C-alpha positions in Angstrom: 166.8 79.9 -103.1 170.6 79.6 -103.2 173.3 82.1 -103.7 176.1 81.3 -106.2 179.8 82.3 -105.8 182.4 81.3 -108.4 185.9 80.6 -107.3 189.2 79.6 -108.9 191.6 77.5 -106.9 194.8 79.4 -106.4 198.3 77.8 -106.4 198.8 78.9 -102.8 195.7 76.8 -101.8 197.5 73.6 -102.7 199.8 71.3 -100.7 202.9 69.2 -101.6 200.6 66.6 -103.2 199.1 69.1 -105.6 195.6 69.1 -104.2 193.8 71.8 -102.2 194.9 71.7 -98.6 192.0 71.1 -96.2 192.5 74.4 -94.4 191.8 76.3 -97.6 188.2 75.1 -97.7 187.5 77.2 -94.6 188.7 80.2 -96.5 186.4 79.2 -99.4 183.6 79.0 -96.9 184.4 82.4 -95.5 184.7 84.0 -99.0 181.4 82.6 -100.1 179.7 83.5 -96.8 180.9 87.1 -97.1 179.8 87.2 -100.8 176.3 85.9 -99.7 176.0 88.4 -96.9 177.2 91.3 -99.2 174.6 90.3 -101.8 172.0 90.8 -99.1 173.5 94.2 -98.1 174.6 92.7 -94.7 178.3 93.5 -94.7 178.0 95.6 -91.5 175.8 93.3 -89.5 177.5 92.2 -86.3 178.0 88.5 -86.8 180.6 86.1 -85.4 181.3 82.5 -86.3 180.5 80.0 -83.6 181.4 76.8 -85.3 182.1 75.1 -88.7 181.7 71.5 -89.8 183.0 70.2 -93.0 182.8 67.1 -95.3 185.6 66.6 -97.8 184.1 64.6 -100.7 186.6 64.8 -103.5 190.0 66.3 -104.2 190.3 69.6 -106.0 193.4 71.0 -107.8 195.2 74.2 -108.8 193.2 76.1 -111.4 190.0 74.1 -110.8 186.9 76.3 -111.0 184.4 75.9 -108.2 180.7 76.8 -108.0 179.8 77.4 -104.4 176.1 77.3 -103.5 175.2 79.0 -100.3 171.9 78.8 -98.4 170.5 79.0 -94.9 169.4 75.7 -93.2 168.3 77.0 -89.8 167.3 80.3 -88.2 167.3 80.2 -84.4 166.8 82.9 -81.8 170.3 84.3 -82.0 172.0 82.2 -84.6 171.6 80.7 -88.0 173.3 78.0 -90.1 174.9 78.8 -93.5 175.5 75.8 -95.7 178.1 75.8 -98.5 178.2 73.2 -101.2 181.1 73.3 -103.6 180.9 71.7 -107.1 183.5 71.4 -109.8 182.4 74.1 -112.3 180.1 72.9 -115.0 179.1 69.7 -113.4 177.4 67.9 -110.6 180.6 66.7 -109.0 180.1 67.7 -105.3 183.6 68.2 -103.8 182.9 69.7 -100.4 180.1 70.6 -98.0 180.4 72.8 -95.0 178.0 74.2 -92.4 178.8 77.3 -90.4 176.9 78.5 -87.3 176.8 82.3 -87.3 175.7 84.2 -84.3 174.1 87.7 -84.2 176.4 89.4 -81.7 176.1 92.5 -79.4 179.7 93.7 -79.1 178.8 96.2 -76.3 177.6 93.4 -74.0 179.9 90.7 -75.5 176.9 88.4 -75.8 174.7 86.8 -78.4 171.6 88.9 -79.3 168.3 88.1 -80.9 168.3 88.0 -84.7 166.4 91.1 -85.7 163.1 90.6 -87.6 164.4 92.4 -90.8 167.5 90.1 -90.9 165.3 87.0 -90.3 163.1 88.1 -93.2 166.1 88.4 -95.5 167.5 85.0 -94.5 164.2 83.2 -94.9 164.3 83.8 -98.6 167.4 81.4 -98.6 166.0 79.0 -96.1 165.8 75.3 -97.1 166.1 71.9 -95.5 169.6 70.7 -95.3 170.1 67.0 -96.2 173.8 66.3 -95.5 175.7 64.7 -98.3 177.1 62.1 -95.8 175.4 60.4 -93.0 
């Protein structure tokens, strides 16, 4: 299963050439990740971002509408991977793909902790194999 977030490219997301600046995609990833976690009722779960990898596949422009699909591609002992695929709205034009490694974190000990079983169960509904768009 995939979670869907719709976004509109804002003027401030663009650069001097009129297309979305590469740094803005990390904000899109964050917004869709937060939307995904909120839909699962996980806004208060102690998570931190360990890494993010991206592939820029096509340019996007001011006022483009984006459909962002979010799913989980791996659940480990203390972390899981969240994949974002962004499509130009209404089509199959994949413009961006990103993967974020999210860690379940114990702020008291300042260390990673085991992903609780209830969280693991919620994430498994969105678990699917990730075949990267690029090799």
